[in-house]
NUVEXFI-894978 format. One line per field, with one value per residue: x, y, z of N, C-alpha, C, O in turn; residue in three letters. Coordinates in steps of 0.1 Angstrom, whole numbers. Layout:
<nodes>
n.c1 <- X	...
n.c2 <- Y	...
n.c3 <- Z	...
ca.c1 <- X	...
ca.c2 <- Y	...
ca.c3 <- Z	...
c.c1 <- X	...
c.c2 <- Y	...
c.c3 <- Z	...
o.c1 <- X	...
o.c2 <- Y	...
o.c3 <- Z	...
code <- ALA	...
</nodes>
This chain:
<nodes>
n.c1 <- 9	6	17	12	33	47	75	80	79	93	118	115	95	82	98	87	92	97	93	124	140	150	181	181	182	196	173	170	178	194	197	175	180	201	221	216	230	224	230	250	272	296	331	342	354	335	338	333	330	339	331	352	348	334	341	325	334	337	336	349	335	336	357	375	365	381	387	379	391	372	368	363	373	386	367	353	356	339	343	336	328	327	304	297	281	276	254	255	233	225	208	196	194	176	153	147	144	119	95	106	115	143	155	141	143	171	177	164	179	204	198	191	216	232	219	223	250	254	240	255	279	272	263	287	300	292	308	328	320	327	319	319	319	297	291	306	327	319	302	268	241	223	194	204	227	216	201	222	237	219	216	242	245	226	238	262	250	241	214	181	162	171	165	172	185	184	204	206	217	196	198	208	186	169	179	173	145	138	145	127	102	77	92	116	132	122	99	96	87	82	73	47	31	50	63	41	36	60	59	36	40	67	83	92	87	99	123	129	122	135	136	139	159	162	188	203	230	261	278	310	341	344	319	306	287	286	267	247	238	226	224	209	229	253	263	267	255	264	250	260	255	226	215	217	203	212	206	224	228	246	256	275	279	254	234	225	240	235	237	247	253	266	273	286	292	300	303	315	301	295	309	313	290	277	272	288	276	283	281	277	266	258	240	209	199	180
n.c2 <- -12	22	52	86	109	136	136	129	151	171	180	196	214	247	270	287	319	341	375	392	399	429	437	440	472	498	521	555	575	594	618	634	643	661	690	706	716	731	750	755	746	725	718	732	735	738	759	762	788	800	822	836	834	859	874	887	911	924	959	990	1021	1046	1034	1028	1010	984	973	940	911	900	878	856	822	796	767	736	718	710	688	683	653	629	603	573	549	522	504	483	474	451	451	426	414	432	428	402	395	387	383	407	442	451	476	495	484	483	511	518	504	516	541	533	523	546	561	544	546	573	573	555	569	590	579	568	590	594	583	602	624	650	659	641	608	581	550	517	499	466	461	457	478	501	517	537	546	559	580	593	602	619	638	649	658	679	695	702	717	738	741	730	732	730	710	676	644	609	583	549	514	488	464	472	486	465	453	474	475	449	451	469	459	432	412	411	403	418	445	480	493	518	532	524	529	533	508	493	504	498	470	465	478	476	498	531	565	586	595	609	632	632	623	589	569	540	523	501	497	481	467	473	454	442	438	460	491	525	550	579	610	640	674	691	707	694	676	676	677	685	691	691	681	665	630	615	599	587	577	563	557	531	524	508	487	477	483	498	522	527	552	563	592	615	644	653	664	652	657	665	693	710	695	693	696	672	638	608	575	544	508	473	455	430	403	395	367	358
n.c3 <- 0	-9	8	12	23	43	40	14	-1	12	6	-16	-11	-6	17	46	50	76	87	93	125	142	158	193	208	229	242	235	261	275	260	265	290	293	285	254	224	193	174	156	128	111	121	142	175	206	233	267	292	324	351	376	412	432	464	491	516	549	556	569	581	557	543	514	486	468	435	425	406	379	357	330	326	305	302	298	268	238	213	180	162	135	125	108	86	63	41	14	-11	-35	-67	-72	-47	-35	-49	-45	-18	2	29	37	33	21	16	31	57	60	61	84	103	101	112	138	146	147	167	188	192	199	224	239	240	256	280	289	299	325	344	346	360	383	408	429	442	449	464	458	437	428	449	461	452	473	488	503	490	468	480	492	470	458	478	478	452	453	471	456	437	451	458	463	444	418	390	390	377	380	369	365	362	348	361	386	394	398	422	440	437	446	473	482	480	480	471	484	515	535	539	531	558	569	548	535	512	492	491	482	457	444	444	429	404	399	398	406	398	409	434	465	453	428	395	383	362	341	324	300	293	286	314	330	326	350	359	369	371	361	371	377	394	384	372	343	331	335	316	281	247	214	185	151	126	119	124	93	65	34	1	-25	-60	-74	-103	-117	-101	-99	-80	-47	-26	8	29	61	81	106	125	156	190	222	257	290	306	328	350	378	390	391	404	406	406	416	414	417	388	379	362	376	397	415
ca.c1 <- 0	14	13	16	37	55	89	80	80	99	130	112	85	87	100	79	102	91	101	136	140	161	188	176	192	193	164	176	173	203	196	164	184	213	221	217	233	221	231	262	276	311	339	348	351	328	344	326	338	333	336	357	338	337	339	322	341	333	344	346	330	344	367	375	365	390	381	384	391	360	372	360	384	381	364	352	356	331	350	328	333	317	302	291	279	270	250	253	223	224	194	191	190	165	142	145	142	106	86	113	119	156	159	135	149	185	177	161	190	214	194	192	230	236	213	229	264	252	236	267	289	267	264	301	305	288	320	338	315	337	313	321	315	290	291	319	327	318	292	254	235	213	187	212	236	209	198	234	241	210	219	255	242	219	249	270	243	237	200	172	153	176	161	182	181	192	205	213	215	184	201	209	173	163	183	165	131	136	147	116	89	75	102	127	130	114	94	99	76	79	67	39	27	62	64	30	38	71	54	26	45	82	90	87	92	107	128	134	119	144	132	149	158	170	195	208	243	270	286	324	346	342	304	301	281	288	256	250	228	232	215	210	241	265	267	262	257	264	247	264	247	218	216	212	203	212	207	231	228	259	252	285	277	240	228	224	246	226	248	244	264	262	284	282	302	295	313	312	299	298	310	314	276	271	278	289	270	288	277	277	255	257	227	203	195	169
ca.c2 <- 0	35	63	99	115	148	134	127	165	181	185	206	223	261	273	299	329	351	387	392	408	438	435	449	483	507	532	568	581	604	631	642	647	669	702	703	727	728	763	756	736	724	710	741	731	748	761	769	797	802	833	834	838	871	872	899	913	935	971	1000	1033	1054	1026	1029	997	982	964	926	905	892	874	842	814	785	754	724	719	700	686	675	641	624	589	568	534	520	491	482	464	449	450	412	412	440	423	388	393	389	395	420	452	453	490	502	478	488	525	519	499	526	551	528	522	559	565	536	551	585	569	549	579	599	571	567	602	595	580	613	635	654	663	631	594	574	536	511	489	452	460	459	492	502	530	548	551	568	592	601	608	630	649	655	666	691	704	707	727	748	743	718	735	726	697	665	631	598	572	536	502	481	454	478	489	452	452	483	471	438	456	478	452	419	403	411	396	427	456	493	495	532	538	514	532	531	494	488	508	490	457	464	483	474	510	544	574	596	592	621	643	631	612	578	563	528	521	488	497	471	470	471	441	437	437	473	502	539	559	592	620	652	684	691	714	686	669	683	672	696	685	699	675	654	617	616	586	591	566	567	546	526	517	498	475	473	484	511	525	534	558	571	600	625	651	658	664	650	659	672	707	715	682	694	696	658	628	594	565	531	496	460	454	417	398	389	353	357
ca.c3 <- 0	-9	16	8	35	42	36	0	-8	21	-1	-27	-7	-3	31	50	56	84	88	102	136	144	170	203	211	240	240	238	274	280	254	272	304	293	277	239	215	178	168	148	119	110	131	152	189	214	246	278	300	338	358	390	423	441	478	499	528	558	555	579	576	548	536	499	480	457	425	424	393	375	344	327	322	296	310	290	253	230	200	171	154	125	125	95	84	50	36	-1	-14	-49	-72	-71	-33	-32	-56	-42	-4	7	29	41	24	26	16	43	69	61	65	98	111	101	122	151	150	150	180	198	194	207	237	245	243	267	293	292	306	339	353	347	368	392	420	439	439	459	462	456	427	434	460	457	454	483	487	509	480	459	487	494	457	456	487	474	440	457	477	446	430	461	458	462	434	405	386	389	371	385	359	370	353	351	371	399	398	403	436	448	437	455	487	486	476	487	466	494	528	543	531	537	567	572	536	529	498	484	489	474	443	439	442	418	391	398	394	411	389	417	448	471	443	417	385	382	348	339	312	299	286	291	325	327	326	364	362	376	362	367	368	383	397	378	365	328	326	338	304	269	233	204	171	140	115	125	117	80	57	20	-8	-38	-70	-80	-115	-121	-93	-100	-66	-40	-13	18	38	73	87	116	132	169	200	235	267	302	305	342	356	392	395	391	413	400	414	411	421	409	379	373	360	388	396	423
c.c1 <- 9	8	19	20	45	69	91	83	88	111	127	101	90	88	91	89	94	99	113	134	152	168	183	187	187	183	171	170	181	200	185	168	195	211	224	220	230	221	243	264	291	317	345	344	343	334	335	335	331	339	342	347	343	334	337	329	335	342	340	341	340	356	365	375	375	384	388	383	378	362	369	372	378	378	364	351	348	337	342	335	322	316	296	290	272	266	249	243	222	209	188	187	177	152	138	141	128	103	93	114	132	160	154	142	164	186	174	172	201	211	195	207	236	231	220	243	263	249	248	277	285	268	278	307	301	299	330	332	324	332	315	316	308	289	305	318	327	308	278	249	225	206	196	222	228	206	211	239	232	213	232	253	235	229	258	264	238	222	193	161	158	172	173	176	190	192	212	210	202	186	203	195	166	166	175	151	129	137	134	102	88	85	114	123	122	110	98	87	72	74	59	35	38	64	53	32	49	67	45	32	60	90	84	94	101	111	134	132	127	139	143	147	167	176	200	221	251	277	301	329	345	328	299	295	282	276	258	237	233	221	217	223	254	271	260	264	255	262	251	257	239	220	209	214	202	214	213	231	242	256	262	284	263	234	228	233	237	236	242	256	258	274	279	293	294	306	307	311	302	298	310	300	269	279	277	284	274	284	278	264	255	243	221	199	183	162
c.c2 <- 12	46	76	107	128	146	132	141	175	187	196	216	237	263	286	308	340	363	386	402	417	434	445	459	491	519	545	574	594	618	640	647	657	682	699	716	723	741	765	744	735	717	719	736	742	748	768	777	798	814	829	839	850	868	885	899	925	947	981	1012	1041	1047	1027	1014	996	971	950	921	898	889	859	835	802	773	742	727	707	699	677	663	636	609	585	553	533	506	492	471	463	448	436	410	420	434	409	386	397	379	408	429	457	468	498	497	483	502	526	514	509	537	546	527	535	563	557	541	564	582	563	559	587	591	569	579	602	591	591	625	638	659	654	618	588	559	531	500	475	450	463	473	491	516	541	554	562	581	600	608	620	642	656	663	679	701	710	718	739	751	730	720	732	712	687	653	621	587	560	525	495	470	460	482	476	450	461	479	459	442	463	472	439	409	401	404	405	439	469	497	509	539	528	516	530	516	488	492	500	476	455	468	480	486	522	555	585	591	604	633	643	620	602	572	550	527	507	487	486	475	468	457	434	435	449	482	515	547	572	600	633	661	684	697	705	680	676	675	684	690	695	694	664	641	617	603	591	578	570	555	543	518	506	486	470	472	498	511	532	539	565	579	610	631	656	658	660	653	664	687	714	703	682	694	682	649	615	584	551	520	484	460	441	412	391	375	350	370
c.c3 <- 0	0	11	20	32	36	21	-7	1	15	-11	-23	-3	13	34	57	63	84	97	113	136	157	180	207	222	235	244	250	277	273	259	285	305	285	262	232	200	170	159	138	118	121	142	166	196	228	255	287	314	345	371	400	431	455	485	512	536	556	566	573	569	541	521	494	469	448	426	409	391	360	341	323	314	305	301	276	247	216	191	165	145	126	112	94	70	48	21	-3	-30	-54	-70	-57	-30	-38	-52	-27	0	19	34	30	28	26	28	56	71	66	79	107	112	111	136	156	154	164	191	202	202	222	245	249	255	280	298	300	321	349	354	354	379	406	432	434	451	455	459	446	434	445	455	461	465	482	493	500	472	467	490	482	455	465	483	461	443	463	467	438	439	461	457	451	420	401	384	382	377	374	365	360	358	361	385	404	404	418	445	449	446	470	492	482	483	481	475	507	538	535	538	546	569	560	529	515	488	481	480	459	436	436	430	404	389	395	402	403	396	430	453	461	431	407	384	368	348	325	312	291	293	304	321	328	340	368	369	366	369	362	374	386	393	373	350	324	328	325	292	256	224	190	161	127	120	118	104	72	42	12	-21	-47	-74	-92	-119	-113	-92	-86	-60	-28	-4	29	50	77	97	121	145	179	213	245	280	300	318	351	372	398	396	399	406	410	409	420	412	400	371	372	372	386	405	425
o.c1 <- 19	-4	30	11	50	74	102	89	89	115	136	98	102	79	90	94	87	111	112	128	162	161	180	198	175	186	177	158	175	202	186	160	199	200	233	213	234	214	246	257	298	311	354	333	344	336	329	347	318	352	339	337	355	325	345	331	329	354	329	341	351	364	353	385	377	377	400	375	373	356	373	381	367	386	375	347	350	337	340	347	311	327	289	297	264	272	243	245	219	200	176	176	168	141	127	135	125	109	87	115	134	168	161	145	168	194	180	175	208	219	199	210	244	239	222	247	271	255	250	283	293	272	281	318	307	299	338	339	329	340	313	309	313	287	315	308	334	306	276	253	218	212	194	225	234	207	210	243	237	214	233	260	238	228	261	270	231	218	198	152	150	175	182	164	202	181	224	201	199	178	200	192	158	158	171	144	118	129	132	92	97	85	122	111	115	116	103	77	60	70	63	34	35	66	56	29	48	71	46	29	65	101	72	106	110	104	143	140	127	137	155	136	178	169	202	224	248	282	304	321	346	325	288	299	279	275	270	226	244	210	227	229	264	283	249	273	247	272	247	255	245	226	197	224	192	223	209	235	250	255	258	288	260	229	230	234	231	242	232	267	246	285	269	304	283	318	295	319	310	289	306	298	258	291	267	287	270	283	279	254	253	234	228	196	176	152
o.c2 <- 13	48	76	112	130	154	134	141	186	198	203	225	238	258	295	305	347	363	379	412	414	429	457	456	491	525	545	578	604	628	652	655	661	684	692	727	712	743	777	734	743	712	714	735	754	737	778	773	798	815	818	846	850	860	894	889	934	946	980	1014	1044	1053	1027	1007	1005	962	948	926	891	896	851	841	798	769	738	738	695	709	665	663	639	602	593	546	541	496	501	459	473	446	435	403	414	436	404	376	408	368	418	426	465	472	506	505	486	506	534	520	510	542	553	529	536	568	562	541	566	588	567	559	591	597	569	578	610	596	591	635	628	662	657	617	589	556	538	492	473	439	470	478	480	525	553	566	573	592	612	620	631	653	668	673	690	713	722	727	748	762	720	712	732	703	691	651	623	582	562	526	495	467	453	481	477	446	457	480	458	437	463	479	435	398	392	400	400	442	469	504	512	551	523	507	526	513	480	484	497	470	446	461	480	486	522	554	591	583	610	643	652	609	605	569	550	531	501	477	482	487	463	448	422	432	448	482	516	551	576	596	638	657	678	692	710	679	681	667	693	684	707	702	654	640	620	597	597	570	580	544	553	505	495	475	460	462	507	501	543	531	573	575	613	625	663	651	665	651	668	692	723	700	672	693	681	651	611	585	547	521	486	465	440	417	383	371	340	371
o.c3 <- 8	0	7	27	21	28	16	-18	-4	18	-15	-30	1	20	25	68	57	80	108	111	130	166	177	208	226	225	254	250	281	280	259	291	315	279	259	234	196	160	155	140	124	130	149	170	193	234	252	289	315	345	377	396	435	458	485	519	531	554	572	561	573	535	516	496	461	452	428	401	399	351	349	316	316	314	296	271	251	209	194	163	147	128	106	102	67	52	16	1	-37	-46	-67	-55	-24	-32	-55	-24	2	19	34	18	37	34	34	65	82	74	86	117	122	119	145	167	163	172	202	213	211	231	257	259	264	291	310	306	328	360	363	354	386	415	443	424	462	443	459	446	444	449	445	471	466	476	490	501	469	462	490	482	450	461	484	460	437	462	467	433	434	464	452	450	410	409	378	381	379	371	369	351	369	369	395	416	413	426	455	459	453	478	504	481	490	487	475	509	547	525	549	541	571	560	518	507	477	469	472	450	425	426	422	394	377	391	403	401	390	436	447	461	423	412	384	363	354	316	323	284	304	304	311	332	341	379	375	354	381	350	376	382	397	370	345	314	324	324	293	255	225	184	161	118	126	107	103	73	39	15	-27	-43	-77	-90	-124	-118	-85	-82	-67	-21	-8	36	48	77	96	122	146	176	216	242	281	293	319	359	378	410	401	402	401	422	398	432	399	404	359	379	378	375	403	433
code <- MET	GLY	TYR	ASN	VAL	TRP	SER	ASP	VAL	SER	GLY	ILE	ALA	ASN	LYS	ILE	GLN	GLU	ASP	ALA	TYR	PHE	VAL	MET	ARG	GLU	VAL	SER	THR	MET	GLN	GLY	LEU	ILE	LYS	THR	PHE	ASN	ASP	ALA	GLN	GLY	MET	ASN	PRO	ARG	ILE	GLY	TYR	GLU	TYR	ASN	GLN	GLY	THR	ALA	GLN	GLU	VAL	SER	ASP	ALA	ASP	ASP	LEU	THR	SER	SER	SER	PHE	THR	PRO	SER	ALA	GLY	GLN	THR	LEU	THR	PRO	LYS	GLU	ILE	GLY	LEU	GLN	PHE	PHE	VAL	SER	ASP	ALA	ARG	ALA	ARG	SER	GLU	LEU	PRO	GLU	ASN	ILE	MET	THR	ASP	ALA	SER	ARG	GLU	LEU	GLY	LEU	ALA	ALA	ALA	ASP	LYS	VAL	GLU	SER	ASP	LEU	ILE	GLY	LEU	LEU	ASN	ASP	LEU	THR	GLY	GLY	THR	VAL	GLY	THR	ALA	GLY	THR	ALA	ILE	VAL	TRP	GLY	HIS	VAL	SER	ALA	ALA	ILE	ALA	ARG	ALA	ARG	SER	ALA	ASN	LYS	SER	ASN	ALA	VAL	PRO	LEU	ALA	CYS	VAL	ILE	HIS	GLY	TYR	GLN	TRP	GLN	VAL	LEU	ALA	LYS	ALA	ALA	SER	VAL	ALA	GLY	SER	SER	SER	VAL	ALA	GLN	ALA	ALA	GLY	PHE	THR	GLU	GLU	MET	THR	ARG	ARG	GLY	PHE	VAL	SER	ASN	PHE	MET	GLY	VAL	PRO	MET	TYR	GLN	VAL	TYR	ALA	ALA	ALA	ASP	THR	ASP	GLY	ASP	PHE	TYR	GLY	GLY	VAL	PHE	PRO	ARG	ASP	ALA	ILE	ALA	ILE	ASP	TRP	ARG	LYS	PRO	ILE	THR	ILE	GLU	ILE	GLU	ARG	ASP	ALA	SER	ARG	ARG	GLY	TYR	GLU	ILE	ASN	MET	SER	ALA	ILE	TYR	ALA	VAL	GLY	LEU	TRP	ARG	PRO	ALA	LEU	GLY	ILE	THR	LEU	VAL	ALA	ASP	ALA	THR	ALA	PRO	THR	VAL
</nodes>
């Protein structure tokens, strides 16, 4: 008796090709938290200047005041750089690859790669803030570290009214969330509403009046991550040419070059106003 089974045709049957996935990338967080310049083009460096501080003194009746120096000095420098990336797509590839649209997908990936580079550059600056450091490499983060960093940042800014942001790694946030929710061995008894919100949502948007943000950039080789608490002026980005995608026909190769380029500078602007927050950021297991 003859049976008609799948193996008879499996070698010649059409494969079902599903849409290809994009590599997961870091969501752009830092650019919304820092100072942004977009009033220039070209590669000229931007230099920030800072006045010296005057000191008031007691004087006696009829004393003649003498003039003190009040002159700005050069501070931080933002030096532009150019980034780029290209995909070449042949006509044959573009016409054959379905259900993907390789031209559209390639353009999108170029934009994502550029945004990822900018975010990585900005996160890397948190370790260079000069207002002080809270925490220790290799140790678990605790809420006391966060509160100390916030208090020291407010002191560096001489005000509790200057808006601050707190940026930490998502794995560090897991440690804090566990400590302040039913996932931990004990709850924050003195802040029942805080514990309930952390348990239900896994997140609180503010702590001590400071917005908290999670990022998932790679930790260093020792498994530590350097975050920070800082005001907008501590770090800056200077856009000279926005992320641009250009498609150019290459007739001799029968295809298209899809080119991405951008020109920008990132750097510390007023680093003494920010506090570095360092702790272990290894992947959690419980």
